[in-house]
N, C-alpha and C positions, 0 to 999 in steps of 0.2 A: 503492500498497499502504499501509497505514495504522500507525504501531508496536504501538501493542495489538493487531493481528492477528501484527504480527512478535515479540512479546514472549508471546502466547498461543501460538503455533508453540515456540519457543524452549526453553517452558519446561516442559516434554516431554523425559524422556534418552532414552529411543528416537528420536523423529524429532532432538534434539543431538546422540544418537551418528549417526546418520542424515550428518546434514546435515557433520556433518564431514567426516567418509568423501566427500563428493560435492566438499567445494567444496576435495582435494585431486585432486581424480582428476577430468580429463575427464567421463566417462560412468561408471556401474557398472548393472550385471545387476540383478535383483534375488535369481538367485545370490547373486552375491557379497554384495553388503550381510545374506544370509538368513546365509550361512558365518562373516560377520567378528563379527556379533552376540550367535552364537548362539544367537537366537533364530526360532522357528516363522513357515515363510511367510506364515501366513494376517497375525500381529502385527504384520510388516513392512509389508507390503502395504498392514492397514490404517490406518500412522501415512507411509505414500509416500502414499496418499490424501491423510492431510491436509494433507503437504506439499506437495502440490498444487492440492487447495482453497487453499490461502494463499497459492499465487501462489509460492511458494517454487523449486519446481521444475518440471521440464515432465518427457515421458517422451517416448518413441516406443517401436512396437513394430517386431521380428524377429520370425517365425515364431510362435517359443512363447514369444517372450524379450520384453520389458518394460526401458528402460534408459532410468535416473533421472540427471538432470544438472541438476543449478542452472540455473534462470531466465536467462538471459542479459538479457531484459530490468526486469529487476532494474534500480528507483533505486541512484544511486552511491553512497546513504549508505546505505540493505541490503547495499549486496557491503559495504560497510567494515563494517561491523559484526560479517556474518561473516570478513570476515576476522580481525579486530582478535578476534574471539573465539575463533578456532578460532587464532591464533598460540601466544594463552595457555593453551589447553588441554589440545596436542596431545600434552603431554609425563606427563600424569596419567591411573592411569584412571578411567575404562575406554575412553579414546580414545586411550592408547597403546596396548592390549588391542587392540583393536580393527582398528585399522592395523598391526599385528607379524600378527595370525590372516591378513589379507588378503592383504597381502604372500605369507605361508607358504602358502595353499590350494592347495592342492594341484589338478594337471588344472586351472586356473584362465584360462576362457577370456581366451580374444585376443581377436578385433576381431566375435566372432562368440560366444554363451555355448552353451557341452554341455551343462551339469551337466544 
């Protein structure tokens, strides 16, 4: 991964918000991200596609649901940047509000999304 690709991906607020949640969770369904960010599913999916194309996240499909996680094959320097960034912003909005909305999501899926 080239630094320019990483910082280009981080330059969009929606992508940054998605990554902030994914850094602190092993895996999230698109429905969880949609709820937490209070944005339409097509917009979330569009940005997740960009993150996948950049190599920052990977996905898996289970039935109708698509789950995303931080790419475990990222170089250590990328993981360090993501971790440091999100430790620094997790208490400010919109990142803090996103995390709260996710925690308070009614009927939040367990192992399998049911939304």
